[in-house]
N, C-alpha and C positions, 0 to 999 in steps of 0.2 A: 504494500500500500504506500503510495507516494505521500510526501510531507503535506502537499496541498490538500489531498483527500482527507488526511488525518485532521488537519485544521478545520475543514468544512464540517466533518463529523462532530468535532469538539464544539464548534459554534452552534450547530443544530442541537446538540445535547444540552448545552448550557442554556440556550433559548427556551427549549421545551420545559426543562426542569425548573427554570426560573419562573416561567409563566405559571406552572403548576403550584409552585411555592407561594407566589403572590395571590393566586386564586384561593389557595388553602388559608392563607392569612386573612383574607377578606371574609371568607365563610366563617372562620373561627370568631372573628370580630363581630360579624352580624348576628350569629346565633348566640354568642355570649351576651350581647346587649339585650336581646329580646327574650332570653331564656327565663329570666325571673324578674318580674316587674319590680319587686322590692330592691333588686340590685342594679336596676337599669342606670341610675345616676352614677353610682360608684363605678360600674363597668364602663360607662361612657367616659368618665374621667381617666380611668386606666387606659382606655383606647387612645385618648389624646396624648397622654404621657408616653405611651409606647410609640406613637407616631413621631414625637419629638426625639425620642431616643434613636429611632431609625435614621433620622436626619443627622444628628450630631454625634451619636455613639452607638452604631449598629450593634444590637445585642448578640446577633449570630456571629459577628466578627470578634466581639469581645470574648465570647465563650470559646471560639476557635483558638484564639491566642492564649487564653488561660490553659487550654488543653496542652498546647506546645510547652508552656512554662512548667506545668505540673509534671508532665512526662520527662521533660529535660531535667528537672530537679530530682525526680525519682531515680534517674539513671546517672546522676553525678555530674551534670553539666553546670557551668557557671553562668549566671545571669549577666546580660549586657544591657538590653533595652527591650521595651515593647511599645509599639505604637498602634493606636486605633483612631482613625480619622485624624484630627489635628492635635490629639493628645499623645504625649510620650512620657514614659517613665523610664529613667535610666539610673545608673549608679549615683548620679548627681541629684536625683530626686525627680519630682513631677514638674513638667513644664508644658506650656502650650506651644505648639509648633506654628510659627508664623510663616514659614517658608513654603510649605506644601501640605496637602492632605493625602494620607495614604489609607487604603482600605484597612489593612492590618499587617503588622510585621513584628514577629518576635525574634529576638536574637539571643541565642545561648551558645556557648562555646565549650568544647571538651577541656578538661583539666590536664589531660595527657593523651597519649596515643593508644592507651589500653582499651581494646574493644571499641574503638572509635566508630567503626562502620555499624556495629550493632546498636550502639547508643544513638547514632544519628538517625537510623531507621526508626527506632521507637520514638524519638523526638518528633520526627516528621509525621508519624501516624497519630500522635497525641491530639492534635487539633480536631481531626475528623472524628475520632472516638468520642471526644467530649460533645461535639455537635450532635452525633447520632444518638448518644445516650440521653442527652437533654431533650432532643426532639421527640424521641420515642416515649420517654417518661411523661412529659407534660402533655403530649397528645392523648395518651391513655387517661391521664388525670382529668382532662377536659371532658371525656365521655363518661367517666365513672364517678367523679366527685361533684357534689353540688357547687354551682357557680359562686365565686367570691371575688370581689374586685382585685385583691392582692394576688390571689392565685391566677386569676384571669390575665393579669399583666404578664406573668411568666409564660402562660399557655399561648399567648398571642405569637410568640416568636418560635414556637415549635416547628411549623412548616419551614420557616427560613433556616432554622438550624439543620433540619434534615437535608435541605438543599445545599447548605454550606458543606456539610459532611460528605455528601455524595459527590458533589462537584470537585472537592479537594482530592478525593480518592481516584478520580478519573485520571488515568495516566496520559498526560498530554503536555505539549510545549506550546505556549502562546507568546504573544509579544511581551507579556508581563513576566515570563519565565516559566520554569517547570512547576507543575502542580506537585503537591505532596505525594500523590500516587506515583507520578513519574519519578520523583526522587527515590522513593522506596524501591521501584523497579531497578533504578541505576545501582543502588546499594546491593540488592540481591544478586544482580548479574556481575557486580564488581567491574563496571565499565571503566574505560579510560577517564571519562568525565568524572566519575565518582572518586577515582584515585586522586585526581587533581583537586577536586572540591574538598576532600577530606584532608589533604595536605595543607590546603589554605587555612581551613578552620583550626587544624591542629596547631599551626604556627601562630595564628591569631590568639588561640587559647593560651599558649605559652607566654605571649606578650602581655597578657592581662596582669601577670604577677612578676615576670622576669623580662630580660631583654634579649636582643638578637644573639648574644653570645651563647644562649642556651638552646638555640635552634640548630639542629644538625644540618649541614649543607645538603645532604641527600634529600631532606624533606622538601626543599624548594627546587632542586636542580635534577634529581634522578627521577624524572616523571615522564609518563607517556605524552605524546603530542595530541592536543585537541584543537578544535577550531579556535582561531584567534578572536572571533567575535563573541566567544563565550564569556559571561561575567566572571567565571572562575579563573579564566586565563588572564583577564585584565587584573584581577586581584592578585594573582600569582606574580605577574610582571611587576606590579607595584611593590610587593614584598621583596622581590629579587633586588630591585635597585636600592631599597632601603637596607637590605641585608649586606649587599656589597659595599655600600657606603660605610656602614657600621664597622665592617671588617677592613676599612681603609683601602678598598679597591675602587678608587674614584673613577678610573677609566672604565671599569665594568659597570659602575653605577650610571655613568653617562650614557653608555650603550643601551642600558635597560630603559633609561628615561626617554631616549629618542624613540625607542620601540613603543613605549607606552604612549607617547605623543601621537604616533601613527594609529594606535589602536583606539584612542579616545573618541574617535568618530562613531564608534559602536555604542557608546553610552547613551541610554535613553533617560536616565535619571538625572535631572538638572542639578540636584544638590551634589551628587557624586561627581558629576562632571566639573562643577565649580571647584570642588576640593582638589581634583586633579589639576585643574588649571593653576591653582595656587602652587602646587608642587612644581609645575612646569615653569611658573614665573620665578620661583626660587632658583631652580636649576639654571634657567637662562641667565639670571642675574649673577649667580655665584660661580657656576661651573663654566658657562660659556661667555660670560662678560657681554651679554647682549641686552642692553637696557631697553631698547625699543620693543623687542619681542616680549620682554618681561612685563612691560607696561600693558601690552595688548592682552596678555594672558590674565593679568590682574583685573583688567576691566571686565573680562568675560567671567570673572570669579566673584562679581559683586554679591551674588546670592549667598556666598559663604562668609560674608563680612562678620567679624567678631569671633570667628573660630580660631583655634590655635594655628592651623595651617595658613589661614589668611594673614594673621598677624606676623607669622614667620616670613611669608612671601613679601609682605609690605616692608618689614624691617630689612630684608635682604636687598630690596630695591632702593629704599630711601635712607636706611640707617637711622630711622626714627621709630619711636614707640617701643623701645626695648623694655622699658619698665612694665608696660601693659602686657607685652609678650611673656616676660618672665613671671608675672603674676598669674597669667592664664596657664602657663606650664606647671606652676606649683599646684594648681587646682586640678590638673589632669589626673583622672583616676587610673588610667591604664599605664602600668609601670614601664612597659617596653616602649610605648609611644612617647612617654615623658622623657625617657633617656635618649631616644633617637632625636627628638626635637631639640633637646639640649645640645647634642652633638652637632646638629644642623645649625643651631644658633652660633655655636663656637666657630663653625666653618664660615658663616656669614660675617662674623667679626673680623676674620682674617682675609676676606676676599680682596683681590687686587683690583683697584679701580680700572674700568675699561680704558680711560684716557691714558693710562700708563703704557699702553701698547703691549702688555704681556698677557 
């Protein structure tokens, strides 16, 4: 079956199941409101509150991400962040996202390489399991238990949770990336993509508490070849240039940076792209002594303003704002990134001005 055919089938599947879920939610809402005259007002209020939740904090997405987090914690993975709509909770606490809205995204990383494939598979399936259990339980309660406004509020999202769980398990690859079901298939088959993906998250997991000195070279360089437009390959290339710089191989770091610049066109996430542009701006200013190109990259990175990487790029280009950058780095919760940016800051301090001709 061709890739185009698979995408068409996935689109049809998502459309049909989505319409069924919406119809189911409408029917639950309608019969819940008219089922008991004494509870009509309370159920109507619950229905309005549910509608607001669907707009600002979709309950099916919230349950899905909670499933990932619970399964990840159960199998010894470490929490990084979780986002639902415009809200994000990270190690630094709760904050509102002003940059973009995402449907949902949970990030957890392994603490080590031990049984990483098995842990990642269980982590991937956790969201769908929570959705399906929630949907099945509250749909049964809707038919068996007398209506009550509080219970009715939770019952309203049962069809959407069933949809979320089923669609997540469908093994497909869309513009948004691989579904959980597709990732589970990759882990089971131990594909080349899964090997690169697992190497990337293993390295990122190490960096949560340690630095690049603790990452074995084989983890980042003894890997199979995958498509260069894959998100895992971009993340791997980014880790490679940082690893080489940390180990004082500036020539190798430059080569990986140039390769990453060529790959950046594949990025669809504007925030991720902006952060990469900051790295390119830093590299152009410090490694290649190209002020004009560095300025262009920094302008493209406006969406990342205020982040550590933006402050670093800004300092590398203008030699201003060092105190703000140092303060931001002191608050950085990821040990490996904090150490890396400290080394990058030291390199920016020593850069040779372009006008010197060197």
